[in-house]
One Martini backbone bead per residue (centre of mass of N, CA, C, O) as a GRO file, in nm:
protein
  203
    1MET     BB    1   2.299   4.847   4.095
    2ASP     BB    2   2.314   4.685   3.791
    3VAL     BB    3   2.538   4.706   3.516
    4ALA     BB    4   2.434   4.612   3.182
    5ILE     BB    5   2.403   4.463   2.898
    6ASP     BB    6   2.192   4.430   2.664
    7PRO     BB    7   2.073   4.121   2.568
    8ARG     BB    8   1.983   4.235   2.271
    9ALA     BB    9   2.253   4.276   2.181
   10LYS     BB   10   2.470   4.232   1.887
   11TYR     BB   11   2.723   4.322   2.053
   12SER     BB   12   3.017   4.306   2.182
   13LEU     BB   13   3.234   4.435   2.405
   14GLU     BB   14   3.475   4.456   2.207
   15GLU     BB   15   3.322   4.614   1.987
   16ARG     BB   16   3.250   4.857   2.166
   17LYS     BB   17   3.539   4.935   2.239
   18ALA     BB   18   3.633   4.992   1.950
   19GLU     BB   19   3.431   5.219   1.898
   20PHE     BB   20   3.515   5.405   2.132
   21GLU     BB   21   3.818   5.439   2.065
   22LEU     BB   22   3.775   5.564   1.782
   23SER     BB   23   3.597   5.798   1.861
   24MET     BB   24   3.812   5.931   2.050
   25LYS     BB   25   4.029   5.968   1.836
   26ILE     BB   26   3.865   6.159   1.657
   27TYR     BB   27   3.809   6.369   1.873
   28ARG     BB   28   4.108   6.446   1.914
   29GLU     BB   29   4.147   6.542   1.623
   30LEU     BB   30   3.938   6.768   1.639
   31GLU     BB   31   4.087   6.925   1.858
   32HIS     BB   32   4.354   6.959   1.705
   33MET     BB   33   4.224   7.112   1.472
   34THR     BB   34   4.110   7.352   1.633
   35TYR     BB   35   4.381   7.451   1.720
   36GLY     BB   36   4.514   7.493   1.444
   37VAL     BB   37   4.314   7.707   1.346
   38ALA     BB   38   4.359   7.909   1.577
   39ALA     BB   39   4.662   7.956   1.524
   40ILE     BB   40   4.644   8.050   1.232
   41GLU     BB   41   4.443   8.283   1.278
   42GLY     BB   42   4.613   8.440   1.482
   43VAL     BB   43   4.845   8.512   1.288
   44ARG     BB   44   4.683   8.633   1.059
   45ASP     BB   45   4.540   8.861   1.221
   46ALA     BB   46   4.798   8.993   1.331
   47ALA     BB   47   4.922   9.063   1.057
   48ASN     BB   48   4.691   9.240   0.950
   49ALA     BB   49   4.684   9.446   1.184
   50ARG     BB   50   4.980   9.550   1.141
   51ALA     BB   51   4.969   9.622   0.840
   52ALA     BB   52   4.745   9.850   0.871
   53LYS     BB   53   4.972  10.046   1.029
   54LEU     BB   54   5.123  10.063   0.760
   55ALA     BB   55   5.270  10.155   0.501
   56GLU     BB   56   5.231  10.055   0.180
   57LYS     BB   57   5.566  10.061   0.118
   58ASP     BB   58   5.631   9.880   0.342
   59PRO     BB   59   5.808   9.591   0.370
   60LEU     BB   60   5.664   9.479   0.625
   61ARG     BB   61   5.381   9.475   0.512
   62LYS     BB   62   5.437   9.259   0.296
   63GLN     BB   63   5.522   9.037   0.491
   64LEU     BB   64   5.255   9.024   0.647
   65GLN     BB   65   5.069   8.964   0.404
   66GLN     BB   66   5.211   8.699   0.327
   67LEU     BB   67   5.164   8.552   0.590
   68ALA     BB   68   4.855   8.565   0.580
   69ALA     BB   69   4.828   8.411   0.309
   70ASP     BB   70   4.969   8.150   0.404
   71CYS     BB   71   4.769   8.088   0.629
   72ASP     BB   72   4.518   8.066   0.450
   73ALA     BB   73   4.619   7.829   0.281
   74LEU     BB   74   4.635   7.631   0.519
   75ARG     BB   75   4.343   7.654   0.619
   76SER     BB   76   4.213   7.547   0.342
   77LYS     BB   77   4.305   7.242   0.416
   78ILE     BB   78   4.093   7.213   0.663
   79VAL     BB   79   3.875   7.423   0.558
   80ALA     BB   80   3.603   7.535   0.426
   81THR     BB   81   3.561   7.853   0.238
   82LYS     BB   82   3.284   7.815   0.151
   83GLU     BB   83   2.973   7.882   0.163
   84GLY     BB   84   2.803   7.587   0.307
   85GLY     BB   85   3.010   7.376   0.269
   86MET     BB   86   2.881   7.074   0.188
   87ILE     BB   87   2.675   7.202  -0.010
   88THR     BB   88   2.907   7.289  -0.225
   89GLY     BB   89   3.131   7.034  -0.210
   90GLU     BB   90   3.331   7.142  -0.006
   91GLU     BB   91   3.606   6.944   0.126
   92ARG     BB   92   3.781   6.879   0.421
   93ILE     BB   93   3.911   6.767   0.702
   94ARG     BB   94   3.675   6.852   0.880
   95GLU     BB   95   3.447   6.714   0.718
   96HIS     BB   96   3.568   6.427   0.723
   97LEU     BB   97   3.581   6.394   1.032
   98GLY     BB   98   3.280   6.439   1.089
   99GLN     BB   99   3.175   6.202   0.923
  100LEU     BB  100   3.339   5.980   1.063
  101TYR     BB  101   3.232   6.020   1.348
  102GLY     BB  102   2.933   5.965   1.283
  103SER     BB  103   2.972   5.669   1.172
  104VAL     BB  104   3.100   5.551   1.432
  105ALA     BB  105   2.911   5.662   1.670
  106GLY     BB  106   2.636   5.550   1.515
  107TYR     BB  107   2.781   5.261   1.577
  108ASP     BB  108   2.817   4.983   1.798
  109GLY     BB  109   3.004   4.843   1.633
  110LYS     BB  110   3.260   4.749   1.462
  111PRO     BB  111   3.485   4.888   1.292
  112THR     BB  112   3.614   4.937   1.003
  113ASP     BB  113   3.897   4.927   0.824
  114TYR     BB  114   3.845   5.196   0.682
  115GLN     BB  115   3.800   5.373   0.936
  116VAL     BB  116   4.078   5.327   1.055
  117ALA     BB  117   4.246   5.425   0.808
  118ARG     BB  118   4.110   5.708   0.784
  119THR     BB  119   4.203   5.816   1.053
  120GLU     BB  120   4.505   5.803   0.993
  121SER     BB  121   4.508   5.975   0.735
  122LEU     BB  122   4.382   6.239   0.855
  123GLY     BB  123   4.592   6.276   1.078
  124HIS     BB  124   4.832   6.319   0.882
  125GLU     BB  125   4.719   6.558   0.726
  126LEU     BB  126   4.692   6.747   0.964
  127GLN     BB  127   4.989   6.739   1.064
  128ASP     BB  128   5.114   6.852   0.806
  129VAL     BB  129   4.987   7.134   0.830
  130ILE     BB  130   5.094   7.207   1.113
  131ASP     BB  131   5.391   7.174   1.036
  132ASP     BB  132   5.392   7.394   0.816
  133PHE     BB  133   5.319   7.622   1.009
  134GLN     BB  134   5.566   7.598   1.192
  135LYS     BB  135   5.773   7.649   0.969
  136LEU     BB  136   5.673   7.927   0.885
  137THR     BB  137   5.708   8.073   1.163
  138GLN     BB  138   6.009   8.000   1.206
  139LYS     BB  139   6.099   8.159   0.946
  140ASP     BB  140   5.933   8.452   0.968
  141LEU     BB  141   5.905   8.577   1.263
  142PRO     BB  142   6.184   8.681   1.345
  143GLY     BB  143   6.197   8.911   1.129
  144ILE     BB  144   5.924   9.044   1.186
  145ASN     BB  145   5.967   9.100   1.493
  146SER     BB  146   6.209   9.281   1.453
  147GLY     BB  147   6.054   9.498   1.293
  148LEU     BB  148   5.841   9.557   1.511
  149LYS     BB  149   6.032   9.646   1.736
  150LYS     BB  150   6.144   9.899   1.584
  151LYS     BB  151   5.825  10.010   1.580
  152LYS     BB  152   5.685   9.946   1.853
  153MET     BB  153   5.556   9.658   1.812
  154GLU     BB  154   5.386   9.383   1.850
  155ALA     BB  155   5.440   9.072   1.864
  156ILE     BB  156   5.422   8.751   1.716
  157SER     BB  157   5.243   8.468   1.828
  158VAL     BB  158   5.211   8.125   1.905
  159LEU     BB  159   4.979   7.911   1.983
  160ALA     BB  160   4.961   7.686   2.224
  161GLU     BB  161   4.807   7.394   2.297
  162ALA     BB  162   4.808   7.420   2.607
  163ASP     BB  163   4.674   7.703   2.609
  164TRP     BB  164   4.420   7.626   2.458
  165GLN     BB  165   4.323   7.410   2.658
  166LYS     BB  166   4.302   7.598   2.903
  167LYS     BB  167   4.092   7.792   2.784
  168LYS     BB  168   3.877   7.578   2.734
  169GLU     BB  169   3.842   7.493   3.030
  170GLU     BB  170   3.772   7.773   3.141
  171SER     BB  171   3.518   7.812   2.967
  172SER     BB  172   3.366   7.565   3.075
  173LEU     BB  173   3.361   7.656   3.371
  174ALA     BB  174   3.217   7.926   3.324
  175ALA     BB  175   2.965   7.807   3.192
  176GLY     BB  176   2.884   7.629   3.433
  177ALA     BB  177   2.857   7.861   3.638
  178GLY     BB  178   2.641   8.016   3.479
  179MET     BB  179   2.427   7.791   3.484
  180ARG     BB  180   2.407   7.767   3.793
  181ALA     BB  181   2.324   8.059   3.842
  182ALA     BB  182   2.068   8.049   3.668
  183GLU     BB  183   1.933   7.819   3.823
  184GLY     BB  184   1.924   7.971   4.093
  185ARG     BB  185   1.747   8.207   3.996
  186CYS     BB  186   1.516   8.033   3.899
  187GLY     BB  187   1.457   7.896   4.170
  188ARG     BB  188   1.394   8.157   4.328
  189TRP     BB  189   1.162   8.248   4.148
  190ILE     BB  190   0.981   8.000   4.190
  191ARG     BB  191   0.962   8.020   4.499
  192LYS     BB  192   0.840   8.301   4.504
  193ARG     BB  193   0.587   8.238   4.337
  194ALA     BB  194   0.485   8.019   4.527
  195GLY     BB  195   0.462   8.204   4.775
  196ASP     BB  196   0.263   8.405   4.648
  197ALA     BB  197   0.041   8.196   4.593
  198ARG     BB  198  -0.005   8.112   4.889
  199SER     BB  199  -0.078   8.392   4.995
  200ALA     BB  200  -0.327   8.431   4.814
  201LEU     BB  201  -0.484   8.189   4.927
  202ILE     BB  202  -0.499   8.286   5.221
  203LEU     BB  203  -0.641   8.561   5.142
   0.00000   0.00000   0.00000
């Protein structure tokens, strides 16, 4: 079987390639963004959890609470924090990237110059926030973790993007295995019911 472009298509192969390449670039930015949010939330939640175990006047508790607040401030630059997202009119990098991906992937022709430039701009904005998060943790975590160690509490670590990607792939494989297992059970159930039906007809 030969696979070819629909002769009725209005766009050239080069234009379709340009659309595909930009769509994939935005998709990778969305993945990078998802990692960034997960890393920020991981540190924020860990800081809050450890702060809750310390006395209210403990200086380390205040350090942890400040770290959590700083993480939340960075997170709010990436995702809308009001309930309702785009419905409320609050839009951040996540919402802008999602809209951009939809507009590029939903059109088979060559992306506009604005879409290309917007992809670059949002990518830089996202990286700036992730860089600020890395600087924050590099500055604050050594002292905080030293204090946690003295209190025999678990240190706070930053999720690496490679580890996040590995967990994501493992989750996808597990989900796929679960679906195959469910399909197998469903198939056995259907075959059993079919066999029961044939037996009933014979009787």
